[in-house]
N, C-alpha and C positions, 0 to 999 in steps of 0.2 A: 703393319702396312696401312697406307693411306691414300686417298684421292685428293689431288691439289688441282682446283680450278683458277686457272690463270686469268686475272682480270687486267686489261691493258688501259692505261690511261696516260694523260700527257704528263710528260716529265719536264725538268728544264730544257731549255734550248731545243724544244721540239723533240726530244728523244722519248721513246715509249719506256714506261717505267712498269714493271710487273709486280703485282700484289697477290700473294698467295694465301689463299683461305683454305683452312685444313678442315677436312671431312674424314671420320673414321671408316674404314672397311669393316664388314662383319657385322657385329651385334649392333643392334639400334641402342642408342643412348636413352636411358630412362631420364625423363626431364626432373623428375623428383630427386632421384639419385644425384644427378648433375648439379642442381640446386643445392643440395646437401654438402657436396664436396666444395663448391665454389665457396659457400659460406664458411666452411671449416678452414679452408686455406686462404682466407682473406688476409691480405697483407703479407702473405708467406711467398717466397720465391717459387716460380714454376720452372726454374733452370733445370736442364737435363741432369745435372748432379744432384738435385735435391729430391730425386725419385724415393730412394729409401727413406730420407726423413719424412716425405709426404705420406708414405706408405705407413710409417710409425704414427702420424697423426691421425690416420683413419683408423689403425688397429687400436690405438689408445681410447678413441672415441666409441667405437661401435664393438669393441672386444674381438673383432674379427675382420676380415677383407670380404664383403660381399662382392660376387660377380659384378653387380650393377655398378658398384662403386669403382671397381678396376676399369670397367668400360669408360665410366665418367672421368676418371682421373687421366685416362690416355687421350681424351678429348681435351681436357683442359691443358694438359702438358704438352699436346700436340706430338704424341709418341704413339708408334704402333702398339696395339693392345698386347700383342704376341711378346713384345719386349717388356711391357709393364709385367705381365704374368709370368715371363720366366725369371725375372728379378725377384718378384714376391715369392715364387714357389722355391727359390734357392735357399732362402733363409728360413731357420727353423721356427723362429719367433713371430712369423706371419702365419695367420690361420685364415686360409682361403676356403670359403664356402659357397653353396649355391644360394641363390636369392630366396628360396623358400626353407632354407634351413635357419634354425635359431641359434646363436652362439651360446656357448656354455656360460652360466652364471659366474663360475669361478674355474680358473685353470690352475692345477696344482702340478708343479714340475718336479719330480724327485730324481736326484743325481745317481746314476747308477755307474759311474766310473770308480776305478780301482779302490781308492780309499773308502768311499762311501759303501761299496759292495763288501768290502772287509767288515765294515762297521754295522752290517744289517740293513743296508739300503734296499737290497732286492726283496728282502722279506716285507719291508715297510710299504713298498710299492705295491706288492700283491695283496697286502691286507687292506690298503687304501681303497685300491680297485673293487674289492668285494664289499666293504663297508658302505661306499658312496655309489653303488652300482645303479641304484634307482634314481639318484639326484642328478640334477643336472648340473654336475661336476666334472670337468675333464681332467683326468688323471694321466699324466705321460711321464714316461722316463726321460731324463735330460742329462747331457753331458756334463763335464766338471764345471762347477759354479765358483770356483775360486774360494772355497771356504773349507778345504780338506783338513784343516786343523779342528774342525768342529763337527765331523763327519758322525752320523749320515747328516745330509743336508738336503732341505726341499724348499720351494718358494711357492707361497699361496698368494696368487695376484702378484704384486711386487713386494711381498713382505718375506724374507727369508726366515726360516726356522734352523737354528743350529742345534745339533745333538737331537735331531728330531724323533718324534714318537707320535702315535696316534692322539693322545691327549692334548698335545700341543696343537696339532692340527684342528681338532675339534674347537678347542678354545679360540683360535684365530677365526675360524668360520663363524662361531657364535658372536664374537663381538665385532666382526667384520673390519679387523684391522689389516687392510690390504696394501696399504701404502707403506713404502720403504721406511725403515727404521734408521734415523741418523743419530750416530753415538758423538760424543764430545770430541772436538778436533781443535788443532791450532788453527785459529782464524786469522784474518789480516792483521788485526790489532796485535794480537799475541805474537805473531811471527815478526812484525815490524819491531816490536818492542824490544825482541832479542836479537837485533842486528839484521833482520830480515830486508832484502832489496838495497842494502848499501852497496854491494857488488854492482848490481844492475845499474844503479844510479851513477856509479863512478864509469862504468863502461859507457852510458849514454851521454856523460859529460866529457867524454875522451880523457879522463884521468887515468884509465887503463887502456893500453893499446891491444888492437885484435891480436898482433903478433905475440904478445905478452900472454894473452889467454890461451892461444893454442901451444905456446912453448910450456906452459904448466900442464896442460892436458897431456902433451906427449910426455913430459917427465914423470907424471902419475901413473903412465901406462894404464889408464882406464880404458877398458874394452866394451864393446856392446854387451849389456847385461841382459838383453832379451833373449839371447842364446848364440848369436853368431860369433860374438868376441871379436869384431873388427875394431882396430884402434880408434878411439874417438877422435882424438887430435888430428890424425890423418884424414879422417872421413870429414871433419869441419874444413880442413885446409883443401882437400879435393873439391868440395863444394863451392867454395870461394872461386876457383880458377874457372868454373862453368860460367857461361854468359847469364847476364841478368835479362829478365826478372826470375828471382829464385823463390821457392816455396820451402815450407818445413812441414813435417808430418810427425806427431808424437803416437807411437805404437802403445796403446793402452788397452790392447785386446788380447791379454794373457788368457789363452784357453789351454795351455798344456796341463793335462791331469797332475795334480800335485802342485801346481804353482799358485801362489796367492800373495807374492811379495809386492806386487804393483798395487793390488788393492790396499794393502797395509800403508803403503807411502801415501796414497791419495786419499784414504779416509781418516788418516791420523795427523798428517802434516802436509797437506797439499800445496802450500806455496813454496815449499822447497824445491818441488819438481818444476812449478811454474816459474819460479825465478831462473832456473837452469833452462827452461825452455826459452823465456825471453832472452837471455843471454846468448844462446845458441842462434836465435834468430837474428840478433844484433851482429854477430860475427859473420854469418853467411849473407846477411842484408835481406833476409826474407820479409816480405810484405804481409804475409798472412801465414798461419800456422794452424793446421788441422788436427785436433786431438781426437783420435779415433778410440772411442770408449766401448768397452763390453757391455751389451745390453743387460747382461747379468749384473751389472753394477747401478741400479737405478738411484741408489742413494748417493753415489759418488756424482753421478750426474746433477743431482741437486746442489750438493757441495760445489761443484766446480763452476756451475752457472751462477751461484751466489758470489763466489769469491772472484771470479773473473769480472763481474759487474764492479766490483769494489776496485780492482787493479785498473780498469779503465777510468773509473771516476778518479783515481789519483794520478792519471796520466802516465802510468807506466809502461803501456802497451801502445802508446802512440805510434810507435816504429813498426809494430806488427800486430795485426788483427788476430785474436785467439778465437778460434771457431770450433765449437764441439759438434762431433758427428756421431751418431749412435751406430753401433753394429746391430746385427739383428740374429745373432745366434749361428755363426759359422766359424768353427776353428780354424779353418784354412786362412781366415782373414788375419791371423796372427802373423802369417808370411807378409814381409813387407810390401811386395808388388801386388799381392791380392787385396791388402789393405787399401793401396792406392786405388784399384779398381772400384772398390766398394766405396770409397770416399767419392768417386766420381759417379756414383749412382748405378753401378753395375753388379753383375754376378762376381763374386770373389775368385776369379780365375788368375792364378799366378802367371806372370809374364815371363817369357823367354829372356834370358840374360845372356851377354849384353844386348842392349844398353842396360846399365844399372840405374836405379832411381836417382844417383847423384848426377846422372848425365841428362836422363830423360824420365822424369817422375810424374807428379800430378799435372794433369792436363798439359803434358808434353814438355813440362818445364824441369830444370835441375832442382832436385828436391833432397832436403836433409832429412833422413829418417833417422829418428833415435827412440829407444825405449824409455819408459818411465823412471826406471831404477837408474839407468845411465844418468839422466837429467838430474835425479835426486842427488848425487854426488858433486855436482858442478860448483855449487857455492862454497862447499867445505875445501874444495880442492883449490879454488882461486884465493880464498881467505888465507889458508895455512900453507899452500903450496904443494907442487906435485910430488916432491919427494916424500912429504909427510904422509900423503896417502900410500904411495907404493911401499913404504917401508913397514906397513902393517901385514903384508902378505907372509904366508908361511910355505915352506917347501918349495920355493921357487915362485910362488904366486905374488900378485901385486895387488895392495889395497884391501878394502873390506868387501864383503858380499852379503847380501840378504837372502839367506838359506831358508826356504819354505820346507819346513819338515813335518811330515804327517805319518799315520801309521801307528804300530805298536810301540810308541814311547810315551813315557808318563807324562810330559809336558810339550805336546807339540805345538808349532807356531813358527812365527818369523824369527830367526836368529841371526842377529848381526855378529858375524865372525870373520877372521881373516880369510881372504881368498887362499886356498890350498890346504885348507884344514881337512882332516880325515873324517870319515862317517863315524868312526869309532869316538873320535873326540866330540863330535856333535851329539851323538847318544849320550855320552856319559857327563860331559861337561856343560852342556846346553840344554839338554832335554831331561835330566834327572834319572837317566837310564832307561832300560826297557819296562814295560808295563809288568805287573805282577803275573807270574806264571807263564810269562812269554820269553823265549830265548832267541836272540839275534839269529836269522837265518840267512837273509839276503836283503838287497835294497836297489831302488832306482836312484841311480847318480844324477840324472837328468830328466825326471818326468817320464811320460809314456814312450817317448822315442829315443830316451838316452841309453837303453839297454838295462839288464838286470844283473847284479853282480852277486856273488856269494859273501858270507860274512867273513870268509877267509881272506878275501881281499878288501877287508874294511880299513886298512892304513893306506890306501891309495889318495894321494892328494885330490880333492874335489876341485879341479881348476881345468882351464881350457888346455886341450892337447895333451902332451906328455903321456903319463902312463894309463890314463883312461883310453886314449886312442889306441894303444896296443891291445886291450881288451875288447875293442870293438864297441866301446861305449863313449858317451861325451857328457859334460857337465850341463851344457845348455842354459837353461834358466834357473839353474840350482833348485830344481823341484826334487827333493829328498823324500822317498817314501820307504818306510821300514817295515820288513816282514818278519814274521817269526815262524816257529816249527809248526804253529797252527794253520799255516798258510801253504796251500799247494801251488807251486810255480806253474804248472800247466794250466791251472784256472786263472792265475794272474794273466798269463800270457794271452789266453782266450780273451779275457776281458778287455786288454788293451788292443787286441786286433779287431774286436768288434767294434771298439770306439773308432779305430782308423777307418774301417770299413763304412761306418755311418758318416764320418765327417770327410771323407773322400770328396772332392768337388766334382769328380767324374770327367775332368777335361782329358787326362791322358789314360789310355788303356793300361799300362802296366799297373798304375795305381788302382784305378777303377776296379778292374777285373781281378787284380793281384789280391787285393785285401779281401774282396769276396771268396776267392779260391782259398785263401790262407785260413779264413774262418772256418770253411768248410772241411779241411784238412785237419784243424785242430780240435774239431768236434769229434772226430773219430776215436774210437777208443785206443787204437794202437797208431802212432804217428808214423808217417812215411817220411824219413829223415832225409832221403835223397831227393824226394820230390820237393820238400820244403826248402832245402837248401838252393834247388835249381830256381825255384820261384822267388826265393830272397835275392838271388843274383840278378834275375831279370828286373825286378822291382827297383833295385838299388842302381843299377846301371842305366835304366832306361825312363824312369819317372821324370817329370818336368821339375818338381820342387822337392823340399825336404820332406813332406808328408810321406810321399811313396818311397823316397829314397831311404827313409829311417824306418818305416813301419814293420819291417821284419826283425828290427834290432832285439825286441823281447823273445821272438822265437829262436833266433840264433843263439841268445844268451842261456835260455833254458836247456837248448840241446847240447851247449857246451858246459854249462856248470851244474846243472840240476837234472841229471840222467836219471836219478833215483825216482823223481816226481814223475817221470813219464814212461817209466818200464812197468 
């Protein structure tokens, strides 16, 4: 809230003109803190939509958000302090502390979601808390970091440690290597040398018609590969029909436990999806495109900033400004409307639909929303044709998919395979089989929310709809987690529900309360099947977004397929 003093002066033609001066209500602004924030945010936008970005600047500088700095920020941005606080407290990566508190020297985030827990993450978390108890080191559990193929995973500062153990943590702390590590990737020169941006240039010079692009996408049957599966060509066509000005948003906030294929795309071959993005912006005539990037991917943030500067220098983005916006640790922002709210600097609350983003999205404008992997395939489809892509599917599927495979297999990782492949084929033909002494027992076909299936259903096509739907599951973002006879499905379901409980945005009661009640029921020695089924129905029918609607899928599947694990 704020007080505004109205000062009246002489306007043109004798009319009175109001000038508003902002004064905060509540806490008195610390002058030193205000000076620090003014200096920090010098030459940076103070627009309402920049709230989260400015909170990041403060967090990066001071390793925390002091109450005095939040008060100062509310004054500088002319926003109610309550609004600044509610946004800052919504996101997990912002550490709010009192003015007399000292921030931790180092923060260590240990992943505790399903694959990392299977690989010893929980034990590692406990040991680290004991080892560094007397040090000024903050050790917290964290949700999926998008590195499930190298579980267990943790982050020291902004440095990720794959296949983590205590010795590796000790070494990082000793050497103070807290900055993100950037591996070799296809940069602008390498990408251009191999035909990159030729299709975009043809589009910009009108050598390729918009109708031709859309036709090829429709022929390819390319769907939204973030999980929704909506036809890409149709989405681009519908967006064009809406009144200008239009915008575009790229969802690079993959947070589904088990998913890491977008990370793979961006950290190995970033220009392939960036070219797809710029082509999409050209088709829908979007003047700006916001790339919403997981804060768990600081190394990719650096890559994208460097490569976008090169794109701008080459004049390839003159038709559309590419803008990176950092997430702040909220799974719910992977839902497209919650992502849009976050880009606007708000809490990531999913919006009611309709209207859909294509009708009313960012800042109230028609907005094209696409996932990273979807855009990753655009260049190939336009170069080689829609039929070329669609013909690679199996069992009725269309095209390729990047499957994120983790868990009890010999060779986990991102597997480029035909859409519609089965999990048995993935395990045996792409992952080298099961780990030694492990027997295939079950799997997640679509990450945490996609349900759990037994090995006896290992020949179901991993594709949108069809047989998976009949089993109460879905492929979603194609996050495949493999379980063996050494994994108890009751424990797996509990881990997944604890994740949903923690990540519920709290906006609607069925999800907020439902996930909490589900976790309590799952912790009981004996499951109340009837009560769990009733709770599941309420959550599915009444939740606003997919989180609450799908949160009970793991429980439903365990009750249906793994009764021996709960008896």
